[in-house]
C-alpha positions as CSV (number, residue, x, y, z in Angstrom):
1,M,22.7,-20.9,-5.9
2,Y,19.9,-18.7,-6.8
3,T,18.2,-18.4,-10.5
4,D,15.8,-15.5,-11.7
5,G,15.0,-17.7,-15.0
6,R,17.7,-17.6,-17.5
7,Y,20.3,-16.8,-15.0
8,L,21.8,-19.2,-12.7
9,F,24.1,-17.8,-10.2
10,R,26.4,-19.3,-8.3
11,T,29.9,-20.0,-7.0
12,A,33.1,-20.5,-9.0
13,E,34.6,-23.9,-9.4
14,T,37.9,-25.1,-10.5
15,D,36.4,-25.8,-14.1
16,D,35.6,-22.1,-14.2
17,V,39.0,-20.8,-13.8
18,K,40.1,-20.8,-18.0
19,V,37.0,-19.2,-18.7
20,L,37.2,-16.5,-15.9
21,W,40.7,-15.8,-17.1
22,E,39.9,-15.3,-20.5
23,M,37.0,-13.0,-19.5
24,E,39.4,-11.1,-17.4
25,K,41.6,-10.4,-20.6
26,I,38.6,-9.6,-22.4
27,C,37.0,-7.0,-20.1
28,F,40.1,-5.3,-18.7
29,P,43.5,-3.7,-20.6
30,K,46.4,-6.0,-20.0
31,N,47.9,-3.5,-17.4
32,E,44.8,-4.2,-15.4
33,A,43.8,-7.8,-15.6
34,N,44.7,-10.5,-13.4
35,S,47.3,-13.3,-14.2
36,F,45.9,-16.7,-14.9
37,E,47.8,-17.7,-11.6
38,D,45.8,-15.2,-9.8
39,V,42.5,-16.1,-10.9
40,K,43.3,-19.8,-10.3
41,D,44.6,-19.1,-6.9
42,R,41.8,-17.0,-5.8
43,V,39.0,-19.2,-7.1
44,E,40.6,-22.1,-4.8
45,K,40.9,-20.2,-1.9
46,A,38.6,-18.0,-1.6
47,T,35.9,-19.6,-3.6
48,E,32.7,-18.1,-1.7
49,D,33.8,-15.2,-2.9
50,Y,32.9,-15.7,-6.3
51,L,29.3,-14.7,-7.9
52,I,28.9,-16.0,-11.2
53,A,26.0,-15.2,-13.7
54,F,25.7,-18.4,-15.8
55,D,23.7,-18.3,-19.1
56,Q,21.2,-21.3,-18.6
57,V,19.8,-20.3,-22.4
58,N,23.6,-20.3,-24.3
59,G,25.3,-22.6,-21.9
60,K,28.1,-20.1,-20.8
61,I,29.4,-17.6,-18.2
62,A,27.9,-14.1,-19.1
63,G,29.7,-12.5,-16.2
64,Y,30.9,-12.4,-12.9
65,L,31.9,-10.5,-9.7
66,S,35.0,-11.6,-7.5
67,G,36.1,-10.4,-3.9
68,I,38.2,-11.2,-1.1
69,H,37.5,-10.7,2.6
70,S,39.9,-9.3,5.2
71,S,39.7,-7.2,8.5
72,S,42.0,-4.6,6.9
73,D,40.3,-1.1,6.9
74,C,41.5,-0.1,3.3
75,F,42.0,-1.5,-0.1
76,L,45.3,-3.2,-0.9
77,D,46.6,-3.8,-4.0
78,K,47.9,-7.2,-2.7
79,F,44.4,-8.2,-2.7
80,F,44.6,-8.8,-6.4
81,T,47.6,-11.1,-6.4
82,D,47.8,-12.9,-2.9
83,A,44.5,-15.1,-2.2
84,S,46.5,-16.0,1.2
85,L,45.0,-12.5,2.4
86,H,41.7,-13.8,2.0
87,E,40.3,-14.3,5.6
88,K,37.3,-16.4,6.4
89,G,34.5,-15.0,8.3
90,A,36.3,-11.2,7.9
91,K,33.5,-8.4,8.4
92,H,34.9,-6.6,5.1
93,C,34.9,-7.7,1.8
94,Y,37.0,-6.1,-1.0
95,L,35.3,-6.3,-4.6
96,L,38.1,-7.1,-7.3
97,S,36.4,-7.7,-10.1
98,L,33.0,-7.1,-12.0
99,E,32.9,-8.8,-15.1
100,V,30.5,-8.8,-18.2
101,L,31.1,-10.2,-21.7
102,P,30.7,-7.6,-24.3
103,E,27.2,-9.3,-25.9
104,Y,25.6,-9.2,-22.4
105,R,26.5,-5.8,-21.4
106,G,23.3,-3.6,-21.4
107,K,21.2,-5.9,-20.1
108,G,21.4,-5.5,-16.7
109,I,23.3,-8.5,-15.7
110,A,26.1,-6.2,-14.0
111,S,23.5,-4.9,-11.2
112,K,21.6,-8.2,-10.9
113,I,25.2,-9.8,-10.1
114,M,25.9,-6.8,-7.6
115,E,22.5,-7.2,-6.3
116,R,22.6,-10.6,-5.2
117,Y,26.3,-10.5,-4.3
118,L,25.3,-7.9,-1.4
119,K,22.5,-9.7,-0.1
120,R,24.8,-12.7,0.1
121,E,27.2,-10.7,2.1
122,E,24.7,-9.4,4.3
123,E,23.6,-12.7,5.0
124,R,26.8,-13.8,5.9
125,G,27.2,-11.4,8.7
126,T,29.5,-8.9,6.7
127,E,29.5,-5.0,7.7
128,K,31.2,-3.5,4.7
129,V,31.6,-4.4,1.2
130,F,34.5,-1.8,-0.8
131,L,35.9,-1.4,-4.0
132,T,37.8,0.8,-6.7
133,C,36.6,1.8,-9.8
134,H,37.7,4.5,-12.7
135,A,35.9,7.6,-12.1
136,H,33.5,7.2,-15.0
137,Y,31.9,4.0,-12.9
138,I,31.2,6.5,-9.5
139,P,27.7,6.8,-10.7
140,F,26.9,3.6,-11.6
141,Y,28.2,2.1,-7.7
142,E,26.0,4.9,-6.4
143,D,22.9,4.1,-8.1
144,M,23.6,0.8,-6.2
145,G,24.2,2.6,-2.8
146,F,27.7,2.6,-2.6
147,E,29.1,5.8,-1.1
148,H,32.4,7.4,-2.6
149,I,34.6,8.1,0.0
150,G,37.9,9.4,-2.5
151,T,40.7,8.6,-4.3
152,S,42.2,5.2,-3.6
153,P,45.6,4.6,-2.4
154,S,45.4,2.1,-5.1
155,V,47.7,1.8,-8.0
156,W,46.8,-1.7,-9.6
157,G,47.6,-1.4,-13.1
158,G,49.6,1.9,-12.9
159,V,46.3,3.9,-13.0
160,T,44.2,6.1,-10.8
161,W,41.4,4.7,-8.8
162,E,38.6,5.6,-6.8
163,D,37.5,4.1,-3.5
164,M,33.7,3.5,-2.7
165,V,32.2,1.5,0.3
166,Y,28.7,0.0,0.9
167,S,27.4,-0.1,4.6
168,L,25.1,-3.4,5.5
């Protein structure tokens, strides 16, 4: 756990699953959102790859970042739906969702979550952190130190994604 005063940054717990799934439905269009079962499975199998920003003033989750570790060299859509692919201790981390509730957007929370997540991954010995995003988010992630590596082979949700990587 880590705190910056107002926000407590922590891993996910089983009790968080319903809230995380509700956030998934708020933050992503239906075709891109994970199912309740997929969120639950990832929390159970890869809880250490979640980082939650818990607002201690309002007593609720403001945002979170989830990922999965794998020795794969490319982003696989199966990471979203098959938590058994999580390889504890693998040197690559694949970020699956960065979500911030609408009332918390524009306050730097996504950046704080990402900064803390990357620091934690560096401490774990992770070598590379990968993500996919829509093209309009490329500058946001480049500002955080990610490199755009091209259009992704991912077709998650039936849309086009861009691959990015952060080397630790």
